C-alpha positions as CSV (number, residue, x, y, z in Angstrom):
1,X,0.0,0.0,0.0
2,X,1.3,3.4,-0.8
3,X,1.5,6.1,1.8
4,X,0.9,9.7,1.0
5,X,1.3,12.8,3.2
6,X,-1.4,15.4,3.6
7,X,-1.3,18.7,5.4
8,X,-4.0,19.0,8.1
9,X,-5.1,21.7,10.5
10,X,-4.6,20.6,14.1
11,X,-7.5,22.7,15.3
12,X,-10.0,21.1,12.9
13,X,-8.8,17.6,13.9
14,X,-9.1,18.4,17.6
15,X,-12.7,19.6,17.0
16,X,-13.6,16.4,15.1
17,X,-11.7,14.1,17.3
18,X,-12.8,15.8,20.5
19,X,-9.2,16.0,21.7
20,X,-8.1,19.0,23.7
21,X,-4.3,18.6,23.8
22,X,-2.2,20.6,21.4
23,X,0.8,18.5,21.6
24,X,2.3,20.7,24.4
25,X,3.3,23.5,22.2
26,X,1.0,26.1,23.7
27,X,0.0,27.1,20.2
28,X,-3.7,26.7,20.6
29,X,-4.0,24.2,17.7
30,X,-3.3,26.7,14.9
31,X,-0.2,24.9,13.5
32,X,-0.3,22.6,10.5
33,X,1.0,19.1,10.7
34,X,1.5,16.2,8.3
35,X,-1.0,13.3,8.2
36,X,0.2,10.0,6.6
37,X,-2.5,8.4,4.5
38,X,-2.6,4.9,3.1
39,X,-4.0,4.6,-0.4
40,X,-6.7,2.0,-0.4
41,X,-7.9,2.0,-4.0
42,X,-8.9,4.0,-7.1
43,X,-12.1,3.7,-9.1
44,X,-12.5,5.1,-12.6
45,X,-16.1,6.2,-12.7
46,X,-18.4,4.9,-15.5
47,X,-21.3,6.8,-17.1
48,X,-23.7,4.9,-14.8
49,X,-21.6,5.9,-11.7
50,X,-22.1,9.6,-12.5
51,X,-25.5,9.3,-14.2
52,X,-29.1,9.2,-12.9
53,X,-28.7,5.9,-11.0
54,X,-27.2,7.9,-8.1
55,X,-24.8,5.2,-7.0
56,X,-21.2,4.1,-7.3
57,X,-20.5,0.5,-7.8
58,X,-17.4,-0.5,-5.7
59,X,-15.4,-3.4,-7.1
60,X,-16.1,-6.4,-4.8
61,X,-12.5,-7.1,-3.9
62,X,-11.9,-3.5,-2.8
63,X,-15.2,-3.3,-0.9
64,X,-14.5,-6.5,1.0
65,X,-10.9,-5.7,1.7
66,X,-11.1,-2.0,2.6
67,X,-14.7,-0.8,3.3
68,X,-16.5,-3.8,4.8
69,X,-14.2,-4.1,7.8
70,X,-15.2,-0.5,8.7
71,X,-18.9,-1.3,8.9
72,X,-20.2,-2.5,12.3
73,X,-20.6,-6.3,12.0
74,X,-19.3,-6.0,8.4
75,X,-16.2,-8.2,8.9
76,X,-18.4,-11.1,9.9
77,X,-20.7,-10.9,6.9
78,X,-22.4,-8.7,4.4
79,X,-22.7,-5.0,5.0
80,X,-25.6,-3.9,7.2
81,X,-28.3,-2.3,5.1
82,X,-27.9,1.4,5.3
83,X,-24.5,1.5,6.9
84,X,-23.0,5.0,6.8
85,X,-19.3,5.6,6.1
86,X,-17.9,9.1,6.6
87,X,-15.1,10.3,4.4
88,X,-13.1,13.5,4.8
89,X,-12.4,15.6,1.8
90,X,-9.0,14.5,0.5
91,X,-8.2,18.1,-0.5
92,X,-8.6,19.4,3.0
93,X,-10.9,22.3,3.9
94,X,-12.7,20.3,6.5
95,X,-15.6,19.1,4.3
96,X,-17.0,15.7,5.2
97,X,-19.0,13.3,3.1
98,X,-21.4,10.7,4.5
99,X,-22.3,7.8,2.1
100,X,-24.6,4.9,2.5
101,X,-22.7,1.7,1.8
102,X,-24.6,-1.5,1.2
103,X,-24.7,-4.8,-0.6
104,X,-27.2,-5.3,-3.4
105,X,-27.9,-9.1,-3.5
106,X,-29.9,-8.8,-6.7
107,X,-26.7,-7.7,-8.6
108,X,-24.3,-9.2,-6.1
109,X,-22.5,-5.8,-5.9
110,X,-21.4,-3.3,-3.2
111,X,-22.6,0.2,-3.8
112,X,-22.3,3.7,-2.3
113,X,-25.7,5.4,-2.6
114,X,-27.1,8.2,-0.5
115,X,-24.7,11.2,-0.6
116,X,-23.0,10.0,-3.7
117,X,-24.9,12.3,-6.1
118,X,-24.1,15.3,-4.0
119,X,-20.4,14.4,-4.3
120,X,-20.7,14.0,-8.1
121,X,-22.3,17.4,-8.4
122,X,-19.9,19.2,-6.1
123,X,-16.8,17.8,-7.9
124,X,-18.4,17.9,-11.3
125,X,-17.4,14.3,-12.0
126,X,-17.8,12.9,-15.5
127,X,-17.3,9.4,-16.9
128,X,-13.6,8.6,-17.0
129,X,-12.6,10.6,-13.9
130,X,-10.9,8.8,-11.0
131,X,-12.1,8.7,-7.4
132,X,-9.4,7.8,-4.8
133,X,-10.1,6.3,-1.4
134,X,-7.5,6.6,1.4
135,X,-7.3,6.1,5.1
136,X,-5.3,7.4,8.0
137,X,-5.9,5.0,11.0
138,X,-9.7,5.0,11.4
139,X,-10.2,8.1,9.3
140,X,-11.3,7.7,5.7
141,X,-10.6,10.2,2.9
142,X,-12.0,10.6,-0.6
143,X,-10.6,12.6,-3.5
144,X,-10.9,12.7,-7.3
145,X,-9.0,13.7,-10.3
146,X,-10.0,14.5,-13.9
147,X,-9.7,12.1,-16.7
148,X,-6.3,12.5,-18.3
149,X,-5.0,14.8,-15.6
150,X,-1.2,14.6,-15.7
151,X,-1.2,12.4,-18.7
152,X,0.4,13.7,-21.9
153,X,-1.5,12.5,-24.9
154,X,0.4,11.2,-27.9
155,X,0.2,13.4,-31.1
156,X,-2.0,12.0,-33.8
157,X,-0.1,10.6,-36.8
158,X,-1.2,9.3,-40.2
159,X,0.4,6.2,-41.6
160,X,1.0,5.8,-45.3
161,X,1.2,2.2,-46.3
162,X,2.5,1.7,-49.9
163,X,0.6,-1.0,-51.7
164,X,2.1,-0.5,-55.1
165,X,4.4,2.1,-56.6
166,X,2.4,4.7,-58.4
167,X,3.0,5.1,-62.1
168,X,4.1,8.4,-63.6
169,X,1.0,10.6,-64.4
170,X,0.7,11.4,-68.1
171,X,-2.8,13.1,-68.3
172,X,-5.3,15.0,-66.1
173,X,-7.3,11.8,-65.6
174,X,-4.2,10.1,-64.1
175,X,-3.7,13.1,-61.7
176,X,-6.9,12.1,-59.7
177,X,-6.2,10.6,-56.3
178,X,-6.0,6.8,-56.4
179,X,-5.6,6.0,-52.7
180,X,-8.2,4.2,-50.5
181,X,-8.6,4.7,-46.8
182,X,-8.8,1.9,-44.3
183,X,-9.5,2.3,-40.5
184,X,-7.7,-0.4,-38.5
185,X,-7.6,-0.4,-34.7
186,X,-8.6,3.3,-34.5
187,X,-5.9,4.4,-37.0
188,X,-6.7,5.8,-40.5
189,X,-4.5,4.1,-43.1
190,X,-4.2,5.5,-46.6
191,X,-3.4,2.8,-49.1
192,X,-1.3,4.5,-51.7
193,X,-1.7,3.2,-55.3
194,X,-4.6,0.9,-54.5
195,X,-7.6,0.9,-56.8
């Protein structure tokens, strides 16, 4: 599992955790500190994950390994109907998200439902974006990144495939283009000299 560091505000953590100590620095909790997060999994969202179905399908192996143990009674069996998991905003800012996590026996899948559509709207998620799930101890974090963020796309190229050597043009009729196009595996090929 990969560990990532995130900057957190001690005062906000104390308010959420109910802790009153400030580490003995007399600072009143205004200082920033590093929180080590363990990356659990990523999910590339599909059109149905961000559409009108208002649910995120969580891959079964990720749900059983990372989310189910956090549900009361979840480690012993299927998720309790309507179990709520609380995630902190991975970008900071103190925003928290509460999602209903459950198992749909009809499709034999784990889903996040209530609260998911608000997250989709807030983050303006579209199909192909990636949602990341992390944890720091008992705390859960959620974040997202746009499709293609940080990825440099390859330039488009055209490929000329000679089929036969073209003959020397002698008249206007011979000057007309003779090539044919063929689309193969998403690439346009121009067949030079083919009739």
